[in-house]
N, C-alpha and C positions, 0 to 999 in steps of 0.2 A: 505493499499498499504505500503510495507518493505521499509525505505530509509535507502540506503545506505551513509557513509560517507569513501570517498575517498582520500589518500594521494595523489598529486600533482605534476607532471613534469612540471616545471613552465619556460620561456623562456622570460618573460617580465624582466627586472630589474636583471636577472641574470647571470653573468658572467662564469656561467660554468655549464650548462644546464646537461653536460656527466655527471658529478657526482652526479646528481638524478635521470638516466637513471641506470650508475652503482649500485644506494642503491638500484634502485627496484631489479636488478640480486642478490645482495650480500644478500637480505633480505628474497629474494624467494615471492615477496610480485605478487600476481596472480594477482590486480584488481588496476586501478589506475585511474585518470582521466590528460591532458594531453592539457595542455596550450599553444596553438602554437601563441599568438598573439602577439610575442618577435620574430618570425622566418620567413624570406623570404625565397621563394622558396627554397634555395640550400641548405641555414642551414635543414630548414623542412625534404629535401630526406638523408640529413645524418641523423638523431634524425630518420627517419623510418628502416636507416638499422641499425641502434643498436636496435631500440626497435625490431626488427624479429629474435634480433638474443635471444630473453630472451624466454625462454620457454613457450606456453600455457597462454602468458599475455594478457588480457582482459582490453581495454581501452575505457567502456563504454558511456564516455563521454568527448567530448572533444571542447575545443574554439579552431573555426574557426577564420579564417580572410577574409578578402571581397578580396584579391587576389587568393584567392585559386577556382582552375577549378576543376568543378565537379566530374572528374577524382579522385580527393583528397577524395574525400569526399565517393565514392565509393570503393577506396582503403583501407579507415580506416573500413569501416563498412563489408570490405570481410575480411581483413586480419583483425583486431582487435574486431570484433564485436560491433563496436561501434553504440550505440541505439539514441543519444541523440549530437545536435553542440548548439552551440553559436553562434550568431554574434554581433559586435556594433550595434548599431544604422543606418541603409543606410544613414540617412542626415548628418551623419558625417563620414562616411566610404562607399561611393558607393559600389555596389557591380561590379567586371570589368567582370564578366561572369553569364548569366544566370543559377539561380539556382531552377526553379519553380518547377523541379519533388522532389527536396531536401525538399523544405521548410516546410512540414510536419515533418520533422523529428528536426528544425531548430526552436532554443528560439532565441530570442531577448535580451540584458542585458539590465537593467538600467543603462548607461553610459552615459556621459557628459548631452546630451542636450535629451535624451530620451522622446519621445512626446506617444500621442498612435496612431498617425497617420503610426509608426518608427512599430508598430503589427502587421500591415494589411497585411496578406496572410502569417504571419507564425504561429509557433505550440502553444507561448505563450510566456512564461518571464523566462526568467535567469535571478532571484533576488540575486544582487550580494548584502550581507547582510553587508559588507564594506564601499559599495559606498552607502548605504541607510541610515548607521546609522553616517556616514561622515556628509550627508547631513542635517539629526536632529539633530546636534550639530552644525553647520554653517550654512544653510542655510534654513530656513522654508519652503520658498515656493515650494524648489526642492524636499522640504523632502514630502511636501504634494499629488507631482505629480506622486511619487515613490510608496508610501502609494496607492496612488489610482489604477494606475496598477498592483499592487499587489494582491490588491481585486479584478478587476474585471478580469483577464487572469487569464487563470489557468499557474500555477510555475514548471515548467518542471524540474528546477535543480535549483544548488544554485553557486554561489563562497564564499567563507570565509575569509576574511585576517583578520590580526590584527588590531584592535582599541587600541590606544595607551592612555592616561591619559591627552596629554595635543600637543597644535598642536606641528606639526616637520617638520622640511623642508625634505620628503620625498625622495627617487628613482626620481621622476618625476620633482622636481626642485620645486615643490611649496607647501606650508603649506598645511596639513593637518592631520584628525586623525588616516586616515587607512591608511596599512605598508602592504609592502609583506614580513614585514622582521619578526618574532616573536621573541620578548624577556621573556617573561612569559605568560603562561596558561592562566592570567588572565586576558590579554587583547582580549579575546574571551569569558566572561561571560554576554557580551554584548545580545550573543544569545537568553539569556536564554529571554530579554523583548518581543521577538517577537510571535506571535499567530504560533501552526504549521502550517493552511491550507497555510502558507508565504514557508514551506517546500515542497522543490520537493523530487523527487526520489533520484537524485545523489546529493548529498552536496557534493562538490569539492574545499577542501582545495588550497588557491594559493598563497603558499610561498616559499620563495627561502632557506628553510631551510631546513637542511640536513633529508632522508627519515627515521630517529632515532628517531630524536624529530617531524618530522608528526605523528608517530606513536603512540608517546605518547600522541601526542594531539586528537588522535582518542581515545583513551579510556579513557582522559578524558571528550573530546565534549559526547562519548557515557554514561557518568554517569551524567553529566551537561544539556544534552537532553533527560535523558533518555522518558518522556511522549512523546514528540514532533514526534520521532522516529518510 
């Protein structure tokens, strides 16, 4: 299976996602991931209008939200050829609408208190490597659960963010090693320590950095992870 590293349009902890959308257009990027986790309905509709103005844009992977209607999923599949979505676990973010016919396209992210029961009925796991690495560094019990899930369930996609060399107060207001803002490419070297089977088809960059910086990271990761892709 050929694996793709996708630059990301990120709405969480990002004061101006429109700049990233503009970067997609200016740089002629034809494939990107879309993280809607920080976008309520009205903002999503605005972003969709902007994205529709970019010719031939494909968004194969989308981080969806528990308040999204089935029609939004179907719209993304139809207009942007989306293949796979992810959601946070229902135990933390209960679904507001029934998505029974769409669950075969939805992965569950290893976020919060994700447990095995959260996986039931879904297509597999969206393994966020930065969550996994932060757990390894701070919470061995939590790391064991996430590592177990990654070994048992099919990994269909990944999120990747920075891992800082020391604990820092992050955008969410708590101390952690993972961060949605990249300072240096070396903050992704931790990815090399995980096995190839943990990598899904779509490896989505979850950073608030400009698209120019994300593209440099794509090149760096292709070299770093050459034997994983």
